[in-house]
SEPA-51959 format. One record per residue (C-alpha): x, y, z; residue number from 1. Coordinates in Angstrom, 2 decimals, m for minus. Layout:
BEGIN
{{X Y Z} NUM}
...
This chain:
BEGIN
{{11.31 m22.02 m16.53} 1}
{{8.92 m20.07 m14.32} 2}
{{9.78 m19.60 m10.68} 3}
{{6.12 m20.07 m9.74} 4}
{{3.47 m22.68 m10.43} 5}
{{m0.32 m22.56 m10.60} 6}
{{m1.92 m19.71 m8.66} 7}
{{m4.19 m20.68 m5.75} 8}
{{m7.85 m19.55 m5.80} 9}
{{m9.25 m16.46 m4.08} 10}
{{m9.93 m16.09 m0.37} 11}
{{m8.13 m15.00 2.74} 12}
{{m5.35 m17.30 3.87} 13}
{{m3.80 m17.66 7.29} 14}
{{m0.81 m19.83 6.58} 15}
{{2.14 m21.64 8.01} 16}
{{5.23 m21.92 5.85} 17}
{{8.90 m22.63 6.22} 18}
{{9.61 m18.91 6.54} 19}
{{6.86 m18.27 9.08} 20}
{{7.47 m21.46 11.04} 21}
{{10.96 m20.09 11.70} 22}
{{9.50 m16.83 13.01} 23}
{{7.00 m17.57 15.82} 24}
{{4.19 m15.03 15.99} 25}
{{4.40 m14.19 12.29} 26}
{{1.19 m14.16 10.30} 27}
{{0.33 m13.90 6.62} 28}
{{m3.03 m13.14 5.05} 29}
{{m4.30 m12.53 1.56} 30}
{{m6.35 m9.57 0.41} 31}
{{m9.95 m10.34 m0.47} 32}
{{m11.63 m7.26 m1.94} 33}
{{m9.50 m4.97 m4.10} 34}
{{m8.59 m5.53 m7.74} 35}
{{m4.96 m5.92 m6.65} 36}
{{m4.56 m9.43 m5.20} 37}
{{m1.67 m9.65 m2.75} 38}
{{m0.27 m11.16 0.45} 39}
{{0.74 m9.14 3.51} 40}
{{2.39 m10.11 6.80} 41}
{{2.63 m8.72 10.31} 42}
{{6.43 m8.46 10.05} 43}
{{6.83 m6.16 7.07} 44}
{{6.96 m8.52 4.07} 45}
{{4.60 m7.43 1.31} 46}
{{3.65 m9.33 m1.83} 47}
{{5.39 m12.61 m1.04} 48}
{{3.49 m15.89 m1.00} 49}
{{5.62 m18.49 0.77} 50}
{{2.62 m20.83 0.74} 51}
{{2.47 m21.20 m3.04} 52}
{{5.87 m20.12 m4.33} 53}
{{4.01 m17.78 m6.71} 54}
{{4.26 m14.02 m7.10} 55}
{{2.47 m12.39 m4.19} 56}
{{1.06 m9.43 m6.16} 57}
{{m1.35 m10.29 m8.98} 58}
{{m3.46 m7.99 m11.17} 59}
{{m6.25 m8.26 m11.96} 60}
{{m7.63 m10.47 m9.24} 61}
{{m8.46 m13.92 m10.56} 62}
{{m5.79 m13.83 m13.27} 63}
{{m2.35 m15.45 m13.29} 64}
{{m0.57 m12.19 m14.13} 65}
{{1.94 m11.82 m11.33} 66}
{{4.03 m8.67 m10.94} 67}
{{5.94 m8.87 m7.65} 68}
{{7.56 m11.81 m5.90} 69}
{{8.06 m9.86 m2.68} 70}
{{9.09 m6.52 m1.16} 71}
{{9.84 m4.79 2.11} 72}
{{11.54 m1.93 3.93} 73}
{{15.27 m1.33 4.26} 74}
{{16.50 1.20 6.82} 75}
{{20.09 2.27 7.33} 76}
{{21.74 4.79 9.63} 77}
{{24.89 5.69 11.46} 78}
{{25.15 5.82 15.27} 79}
{{27.90 6.36 17.82} 80}
{{29.26 3.05 19.14} 81}
{{32.27 3.30 21.47} 82}
{{33.01 6.76 20.11} 83}
{{32.87 5.66 16.45} 84}
{{30.09 6.29 13.92} 85}
{{29.03 2.79 12.87} 86}
{{26.84 1.89 9.91} 87}
{{23.78 m0.07 11.04} 88}
{{21.04 m1.73 8.96} 89}
{{17.60 m3.25 9.37} 90}
{{15.60 m5.14 6.72} 91}
{{12.03 m6.35 6.81} 92}
{{12.68 m8.29 3.58} 93}
{{15.78 m9.34 1.69} 94}
{{14.78 m10.31 m1.87} 95}
{{18.01 m12.22 m2.35} 96}
{{17.29 m14.63 0.53} 97}
{{13.52 m14.29 0.99} 98}
{{13.91 m13.58 4.71} 99}
{{13.05 m10.66 6.98} 100}
{{14.50 m9.44 10.26} 101}
{{11.42 m7.85 11.86} 102}
{{9.56 m9.05 14.96} 103}
{{5.77 m8.62 15.02} 104}
{{4.21 m6.43 17.69} 105}
{{5.03 m3.36 19.75} 106}
{{8.55 m2.18 20.50} 107}
{{9.40 m3.34 24.05} 108}
{{6.05 m2.27 25.51} 109}
{{3.30 m4.20 27.22} 110}
{{m0.11 m4.60 25.59} 111}
{{m3.29 m6.52 26.32} 112}
{{m3.66 m7.29 22.61} 113}
{{m4.14 m11.09 22.39} 114}
{{m1.49 m11.28 19.66} 115}
{{0.33 m9.01 17.22} 116}
{{m1.71 m9.39 14.06} 117}
{{m2.58 m7.91 10.71} 118}
{{m5.79 m5.93 10.75} 119}
{{m7.93 m5.77 7.57} 120}
{{m10.63 m3.08 7.61} 121}
{{m13.21 m5.24 5.81} 122}
{{m13.43 m7.37 8.97} 123}
{{m14.21 m4.44 11.28} 124}
{{m17.20 m2.18 11.92} 125}
{{m16.40 1.43 10.89} 126}
{{m18.80 2.57 13.63} 127}
{{m17.70 0.59 16.70} 128}
{{m14.33 m0.81 15.57} 129}
{{m15.42 m4.29 16.65} 130}
{{m14.44 m7.40 14.72} 131}
{{m17.26 m8.55 12.41} 132}
{{m15.30 m10.96 10.24} 133}
{{m16.30 m14.20 11.97} 134}
{{m17.31 m15.93 15.19} 135}
{{m13.86 m16.14 16.78} 136}
{{m12.90 m13.32 19.17} 137}
{{m10.42 m10.83 17.80} 138}
{{m8.98 m7.54 19.06} 139}
{{m10.78 m4.41 17.87} 140}
{{m9.61 m2.09 15.09} 141}
{{m6.34 m0.45 16.27} 142}
{{m6.52 3.06 14.72} 143}
{{m8.70 5.67 16.44} 144}
{{m9.60 9.36 16.24} 145}
{{m9.87 11.86 19.03} 146}
{{m12.81 14.32 18.93} 147}
{{m12.42 16.73 16.04} 148}
{{m9.88 14.57 14.20} 149}
{{m10.33 13.14 10.70} 150}
{{m8.54 10.15 9.17} 151}
{{m6.66 11.11 6.02} 152}
{{m4.32 9.16 3.69} 153}
{{m1.31 10.93 5.29} 154}
{{m2.58 10.58 8.85} 155}
{{m4.40 7.28 9.19} 156}
{{m5.21 7.69 12.90} 157}
{{m3.74 7.06 16.35} 158}
{{m2.62 3.50 17.07} 159}
{{m4.03 2.34 20.41} 160}
{{m1.96 m0.63 21.64} 161}
{{m4.40 m1.64 24.39} 162}
{{m7.41 m3.55 23.12} 163}
{{m9.42 m2.59 26.21} 164}
{{m9.23 1.11 25.23} 165}
{{m10.30 0.62 21.62} 166}
{{m13.80 2.06 21.98} 167}
{{m15.71 5.29 21.53} 168}
{{m15.84 7.52 24.57} 169}
{{m13.03 8.67 26.81} 170}
{{m10.02 9.54 24.66} 171}
{{m11.54 8.49 21.34} 172}
{{m14.52 9.55 19.23} 173}
{{m14.57 6.74 16.66} 174}
{{m12.37 4.26 14.78} 175}
{{m10.18 5.70 12.03} 176}
{{m10.63 4.35 8.52} 177}
{{m9.56 6.29 5.44} 178}
{{m12.30 7.04 2.92} 179}
{{m12.21 5.71 m0.63} 180}
{{m10.22 2.63 0.43} 181}
{{m11.59 m0.86 m0.15} 182}
{{m9.13 m2.65 2.14} 183}
{{m6.89 m0.98 4.73} 184}
{{m4.29 m3.20 6.43} 185}
{{m2.46 m2.27 9.64} 186}
{{0.50 m4.06 11.25} 187}
{{3.25 m3.14 13.75} 188}
{{6.72 m4.64 14.08} 189}
{{10.19 m3.74 15.37} 190}
{{13.92 m4.45 15.02} 191}
{{14.76 m5.84 18.48} 192}
{{15.34 m9.56 17.81} 193}
{{18.94 m9.90 16.70} 194}
{{18.44 m13.66 16.19} 195}
{{16.52 m12.87 12.99} 196}
{{19.36 m10.86 11.46} 197}
{{21.39 m12.39 8.64} 198}
{{24.55 m10.65 9.88} 199}
{{26.54 m13.03 12.08} 200}
{{29.79 m11.20 12.85} 201}
{{29.66 m9.63 16.35} 202}
{{31.87 m6.78 15.16} 203}
{{29.63 m6.12 12.17} 204}
{{26.49 m6.25 14.34} 205}
{{27.80 m3.66 16.79} 206}
{{25.22 m0.93 17.21} 207}
{{22.24 m3.15 16.42} 208}
{{19.40 m2.94 16.99} 209}
{{18.72 0.74 16.32} 210}
{{15.54 0.73 18.42} 211}
{{13.01 1.11 15.62} 212}
{{9.27 0.60 15.94} 213}
{{7.42 0.52 12.62} 214}
{{3.77 0.82 11.70} 215}
{{2.76 m0.30 8.22} 216}
{{m0.55 0.82 6.67} 217}
{{m1.58 m0.54 3.26} 218}
{{m4.37 0.86 1.05} 219}
{{m5.98 m1.02 m1.84} 220}
{{m8.93 m0.09 m4.04} 221}
{{m11.80 m1.39 m6.13} 222}
{{m12.99 1.87 m7.75} 223}
{{m11.41 3.93 m10.53} 224}
{{m8.93 5.44 m10.92} 225}
{{m6.95 3.45 m8.33} 226}
{{m8.04 m0.12 m9.08} 227}
{{m4.51 m1.06 m10.29} 228}
{{m2.80 0.66 m7.32} 229}
{{m1.68 m0.40 m3.85} 230}
{{m0.05 2.04 m1.41} 231}
{{2.25 1.16 1.51} 232}
{{2.99 3.72 4.23} 233}
{{5.67 3.12 6.86} 234}
{{5.76 5.13 10.08} 235}
{{9.24 4.58 11.55} 236}
{{9.88 5.72 15.15} 237}
{{13.30 6.01 16.81} 238}
{{12.50 4.57 20.25} 239}
{{16.14 4.54 21.35} 240}
{{18.09 7.18 23.26} 241}
{{20.56 7.42 20.37} 242}
{{20.67 9.96 17.57} 243}
{{20.70 8.26 14.17} 244}
{{22.68 10.14 11.52} 245}
{{22.53 10.06 7.71} 246}
{{19.61 7.66 7.67} 247}
{{18.20 6.16 4.50} 248}
{{14.82 4.45 3.98} 249}
{{14.16 2.29 0.95} 250}
{{11.66 m0.15 m0.55} 251}
{{13.31 m3.34 m1.76} 252}
{{11.37 m5.01 m4.59} 253}
{{11.67 m8.27 m6.48} 254}
{{9.65 m7.73 m9.70} 255}
{{8.55 m10.98 m11.29} 256}
{{6.57 m10.73 m14.51} 257}
{{6.14 m14.01 m16.35} 258}
{{9.20 m16.10 m17.07} 259}
{{12.19 m15.72 m14.79} 260}
{{15.23 m14.04 m16.28} 261}
{{13.70 m11.76 m18.92} 262}
{{12.42 m8.80 m16.92} 263}
{{13.51 m5.23 m17.64} 264}
{{13.96 m2.41 m15.13} 265}
{{14.61 1.32 m15.43} 266}
{{14.27 4.54 m13.48} 267}
{{12.10 7.17 m15.19} 268}
{{15.03 9.58 m15.50} 269}
{{13.24 11.75 m18.08} 270}
{{10.84 12.83 m15.32} 271}
{{12.62 12.55 m11.95} 272}
{{9.88 14.66 m10.36} 273}
{{7.55 11.65 m10.74} 274}
{{9.88 9.57 m8.51} 275}
{{9.01 6.44 m10.50} 276}
{{10.65 3.35 m11.97} 277}
{{9.19 0.67 m14.23} 278}
{{9.55 m3.11 m14.53} 279}
{{8.31 m5.03 m17.56} 280}
{{8.92 m8.31 m19.31} 281}
{{9.57 m9.58 m22.79} 282}
{{6.44 m10.13 m24.86} 283}
{{5.43 m13.64 m23.78} 284}
{{1.84 m13.47 m25.00} 285}
{{0.60 m13.52 m21.37} 286}
{{m0.95 m10.04 m21.40} 287}
{{1.36 m8.67 m18.74} 288}
{{1.51 m4.91 m18.41} 289}
{{4.10 m2.77 m16.63} 290}
{{4.77 m2.52 m12.89} 291}
{{5.28 1.11 m11.82} 292}
{{7.03 1.76 m8.51} 293}
{{6.70 5.30 m7.12} 294}
{{8.01 7.06 m4.04} 295}
{{5.06 9.00 m2.61} 296}
{{6.63 10.35 0.60} 297}
{{10.01 10.37 2.31} 298}
{{11.34 12.46 5.21} 299}
{{11.85 16.21 4.74} 300}
{{14.62 17.78 6.81} 301}
{{15.37 21.16 8.35} 302}
{{18.58 23.15 8.00} 303}
{{20.54 20.82 10.32} 304}
{{19.52 17.71 8.39} 305}
{{17.09 16.38 11.01} 306}
{{13.52 15.33 10.23} 307}
{{11.05 18.22 10.23} 308}
{{7.55 16.73 10.02} 309}
{{5.98 20.19 9.93} 310}
{{7.24 20.22 6.33} 311}
{{5.86 16.82 5.27} 312}
{{3.70 18.45 2.59} 313}
{{6.81 19.89 0.87} 314}
{{7.75 16.44 m0.39} 315}
{{4.74 16.36 m2.71} 316}
{{6.40 18.70 m5.22} 317}
{{10.01 19.08 m4.08} 318}
{{10.93 15.55 m3.02} 319}
{{13.29 13.37 m5.02} 320}
{{14.50 9.77 m5.03} 321}
{{17.99 9.43 m3.54} 322}
{{18.94 6.35 m5.59} 323}
{{17.45 3.49 m7.58} 324}
{{20.07 0.74 m7.86} 325}
{{19.42 m2.82 m9.02} 326}
{{21.24 m6.02 m8.15} 327}
{{20.95 m9.79 m8.37} 328}
{{20.99 m12.64 m5.86} 329}
{{24.52 m13.46 m6.90} 330}
{{25.90 m10.02 m5.94} 331}
{{23.73 m9.40 m2.88} 332}
{{25.56 m6.95 m0.56} 333}
{{26.29 m8.71 2.74} 334}
{{26.73 m7.04 6.09} 335}
{{25.75 m3.64 7.42} 336}
{{28.49 m1.59 5.75} 337}
{{28.08 m3.01 2.26} 338}
{{24.29 m2.65 2.39} 339}
{{24.47 0.90 3.71} 340}
{{26.99 1.89 1.02} 341}
{{24.81 0.23 m1.62} 342}
{{21.82 2.33 m0.50} 343}
{{23.79 5.58 m0.38} 344}
{{25.36 5.45 m3.84} 345}
{{23.47 7.76 m6.21} 346}
{{22.82 5.10 m8.85} 347}
{{19.74 5.28 m11.07} 348}
{{19.28 2.08 m13.04} 349}
{{18.64 2.19 m16.77} 350}
{{17.49 m0.81 m18.79} 351}
{{20.43 m3.13 m19.41} 352}
{{18.42 m5.86 m21.09} 353}
{{16.46 m8.87 m19.85} 354}
{{17.36 m10.55 m16.61} 355}
{{16.23 m11.35 m13.09} 356}
{{16.04 m7.96 m11.37} 357}
{{16.03 m6.77 m7.75} 358}
{{15.43 m3.07 m7.14} 359}
{{15.78 m0.51 m4.33} 360}
{{13.85 2.81 m4.23} 361}
{{15.83 4.94 m1.74} 362}
{{15.18 8.22 0.05} 363}
{{17.62 11.11 0.36} 364}
{{19.53 11.24 3.72} 365}
{{17.97 12.44 6.97} 366}
{{18.88 12.26 10.66} 367}
{{16.65 11.25 13.59} 368}
{{16.74 12.38 17.18} 369}
{{15.36 10.11 19.90} 370}
{{11.57 10.02 19.54} 371}
{{11.56 11.25 15.93} 372}
{{9.20 9.68 13.37} 373}
{{10.05 9.14 9.70} 374}
{{7.27 8.67 7.12} 375}
{{8.09 6.65 4.03} 376}
{{5.38 5.77 1.49} 377}
{{5.53 3.88 m1.80} 378}
{{2.98 2.88 m4.42} 379}
{{2.85 m0.03 m6.84} 380}
{{0.65 0.33 m9.92} 381}
{{0.03 m1.83 m12.98} 382}
{{m0.04 0.01 m16.32} 383}
{{m0.88 m1.25 m19.75} 384}
{{2.37 0.00 m21.28} 385}
{{5.42 2.17 m20.67} 386}
{{5.07 5.96 m20.93} 387}
{{6.26 7.24 m24.30} 388}
{{9.33 8.89 m22.77} 389}
{{10.53 5.47 m21.65} 390}
{{11.91 2.80 m23.89} 391}
{{9.31 1.15 m26.12} 392}
{{8.04 m2.17 m24.84} 393}
{{5.91 m3.23 m27.78} 394}
{{3.29 m1.79 m30.10} 395}
{{0.47 m2.08 m27.58} 396}
{{m2.24 0.55 m27.92} 397}
{{m4.18 m0.39 m24.78} 398}
{{m4.91 2.30 m22.22} 399}
{{m5.35 2.34 m18.47} 400}
{{m8.35 4.66 m18.99} 401}
{{m10.02 5.55 m22.27} 402}
{{m9.31 8.98 m23.70} 403}
{{m5.85 9.20 m22.11} 404}
{{m2.76 9.14 m24.27} 405}
{{m0.04 6.65 m23.43} 406}
{{2.42 9.33 m22.24} 407}
{{m0.19 10.99 m20.01} 408}
{{m1.84 8.01 m18.34} 409}
{{0.50 7.43 m15.43} 410}
{{1.34 11.09 m14.87} 411}
{{m2.36 11.89 m14.44} 412}
{{m2.92 8.90 m12.20} 413}
{{0.08 9.78 m10.03} 414}
{{m0.84 13.47 m9.81} 415}
{{m4.34 12.50 m8.69} 416}
{{m2.94 10.10 m6.12} 417}
{{m0.56 12.75 m4.74} 418}
{{m3.41 15.27 m4.50} 419}
{{m5.50 12.77 m2.56} 420}
{{m2.63 11.67 m0.33} 421}
{{m1.44 15.15 0.63} 422}
{{m4.48 17.41 0.34} 423}
{{m7.72 15.48 0.82} 424}
{{m9.53 13.49 3.50} 425}
{{m10.29 10.61 1.17} 426}
{{m9.03 8.86 m1.93} 427}
{{m11.07 10.11 m4.89} 428}
{{m13.27 7.66 m6.78} 429}
{{m13.86 10.05 m9.69} 430}
{{m12.44 8.94 m13.03} 431}
{{m9.53 10.97 m14.36} 432}
{{m11.18 11.41 m17.76} 433}
{{m14.60 11.09 m19.28} 434}
{{m15.11 7.49 m20.30} 435}
{{m17.42 5.61 m22.62} 436}
{{m17.54 2.16 m21.04} 437}
{{m18.40 m0.84 m23.10} 438}
{{m21.84 m2.28 m22.29} 439}
{{m20.48 m5.50 m20.82} 440}
{{m18.17 m3.70 m18.39} 441}
{{m19.80 m0.31 m18.02} 442}
{{m21.93 m0.64 m14.87} 443}
{{m20.30 1.14 m11.95} 444}
{{m21.29 2.92 m8.74} 445}
{{m19.30 5.12 m6.34} 446}
{{m20.24 7.08 m3.20} 447}
{{m18.69 10.46 m2.33} 448}
{{m17.65 11.68 0.15} 449}
{{m16.90 8.66 2.26} 450}
{{m17.66 8.81 5.14} 451}
{{m20.87 10.84 4.64} 452}
{{m22.14 13.39 7.11} 453}
{{m25.28 14.97 5.64} 454}
{{m25.49 14.55 1.88} 455}
{{m23.90 11.98 m0.42} 456}
{{m23.37 11.92 m4.15} 457}
{{m23.86 8.51 m5.74} 458}
{{m22.09 8.43 m9.10} 459}
{{m23.55 5.91 m11.55} 460}
{{m21.96 4.80 m14.82} 461}
{{m24.00 2.97 m17.47} 462}
{{m22.25 1.44 m20.48} 463}
{{m25.43 1.24 m22.50} 464}
{{m29.08 2.23 m22.38} 465}
{{m30.72 0.66 m19.35} 466}
{{m33.60 0.79 m16.87} 467}
{{m32.05 1.31 m13.43} 468}
{{m32.92 1.18 m9.76} 469}
{{m30.81 2.62 m6.91} 470}
{{m31.14 1.03 m3.49} 471}
{{m29.47 2.03 m0.18} 472}
{{m29.07 m0.89 2.24} 473}
{{m27.81 m0.83 5.83} 474}
{{m25.35 m3.26 7.45} 475}
{{m28.23 m5.54 8.51} 476}
{{m29.36 m5.94 4.90} 477}
{{m32.43 m3.73 5.34} 478}
{{m33.37 m1.41 2.46} 479}
{{m33.55 2.14 3.83} 480}
{{m33.99 4.04 0.56} 481}
{{m35.09 3.21 m2.99} 482}
{{m34.93 5.45 m6.05} 483}
{{m36.30 4.36 m9.42} 484}
{{m34.12 6.00 m12.04} 485}
{{m36.12 4.89 m15.08} 486}
{{m34.68 4.51 m18.54} 487}
{{m31.24 6.09 m18.93} 488}
{{m28.95 6.22 m21.98} 489}
{{m25.26 5.38 m21.61} 490}
{{m23.37 7.91 m19.53} 491}
{{m22.39 9.07 m16.06} 492}
{{m25.08 10.32 m13.64} 493}
{{m24.90 11.85 m10.18} 494}
{{m27.70 11.18 m7.69} 495}
{{m27.83 13.28 m4.52} 496}
{{m28.83 11.37 m1.38} 497}
{{m30.03 13.03 1.84} 498}
{{m28.31 11.07 4.63} 499}
{{m29.38 13.29 7.52} 500}
{{m32.04 10.75 8.55} 501}
{{m29.68 7.78 8.44} 502}
{{m28.11 6.63 11.71} 503}
{{m24.33 6.45 11.94} 504}
{{m23.13 3.17 10.46} 505}
{{m22.14 1.18 7.40} 506}
{{m24.31 1.28 4.24} 507}
{{m24.26 m0.11 0.71} 508}
{{m25.32 1.69 m2.47} 509}
{{m26.66 m0.91 m4.92} 510}
{{m27.56 m0.12 m8.53} 511}
{{m29.62 m2.69 m10.42} 512}
{{m29.62 m2.39 m14.21} 513}
{{m30.59 m4.86 m16.93} 514}
{{m30.36 m7.84 m14.62} 515}
{{m26.99 m6.85 m13.17} 516}
{{m26.13 m5.47 m9.72} 517}
{{m23.16 m3.30 m8.76} 518}
{{m22.45 m2.32 m5.15} 519}
{{m20.21 0.07 m3.23} 520}
{{m20.04 0.61 0.50} 521}
{{m19.92 3.88 2.44} 522}
{{m20.18 4.98 6.05} 523}
{{m22.36 7.62 7.67} 524}
{{m20.42 9.29 10.48} 525}
{{m21.13 12.44 12.50} 526}
């Protein structure tokens, strides 16, 4: 019997539920734009829908193909308590119980923000940072850039806690939004409310809280090649005066593909450099693919074992997963010590047959001095089938992108994602391989770079012969540029646009072809 029922229709949801009613100030919303359809909260729970009881990560949007029932961050460390090194834990989501321990908002600091909330970039002006998502007043976009700075996937911007300072001029030049992203979510939470912890023993809870403040940034996409990808970056700050030793960060996941009890799970041990594990289900005739879980970034340390963020880039090629254990609700580790030991054991799960699976993608150990920041980033992606080096799922010849072999598809996607995350100012919207789209699905448009300074390249894809028109429209709906492209055979075309005469702001590139319209948005920023 399925754990979930009928999936609720599209649209953003601000919901009350049993879970959130127990945690005042907590908020949950649903994504609205990317091809990944998911729920996100302001207290660190990702992909859980307590409103519906359904999986909270669905792909593609509008389908009933769920992949994840929920996920969140685990963080463990050791600190001196009465002269003894104690194991201490903090969880934003426990898949075995469905609860989280985090408190929304800033760590023990004042702020004139009306409320700790989730920010979704589609509701905010990329020029002014002001809320444009509706008539009700909301705080402005929280991430900002100082003069000369650029938002990148690794460095999403400076969080400004005071709403009154979220404006251009003074310390800041403009709001920070990462290019190539359809929806960017930002939330802040911390570990200070011991009443939310599941650990009841005073002796066991000694040393808690650790004094962690956490920023979560989520990226989702609508353009190739990242349509089936969502990325979650955690920025974990040690606000305490204590040194935290032998720390471990992990993403806890509850994969849920189709019927409960027949999912499979395995770490991609053949290629540990890809830092990836896969979850898939028995062939139920539902069209489910494979959920890939990848560790994109974890802390890099210096010789003494403490975080060295000057070496963040080293993780791209040299980083490894510390462990990938699985467990069930029945053998959930309870208490700080058992959870910490569970995270620190170097277990890498292989497929043991169908069942209900819970998984933990864990970093290697690192230590944090007071004031240190740890970066921990994971990606979820939906693939058509397992890579050939993995165990065969079924004789399915579908591909994530045409022209790519089954064993290459995820490697190429992941390598592209890592290049964008570590080395570029934007997420690329260029396809990984040349494609020959089918006429009914082949109309596409992308703008590069994004944001644009002087010149933009508009990439157009036509699945069949067509007569096309390219139109550039500003945020007020006014057409500022029209280009008649004439008759074009199927293929990919690049149109150069001179944006030097366009004022700074939000624009839309619209291609009209054979009665159909396809649109992408981009910003002009100088």
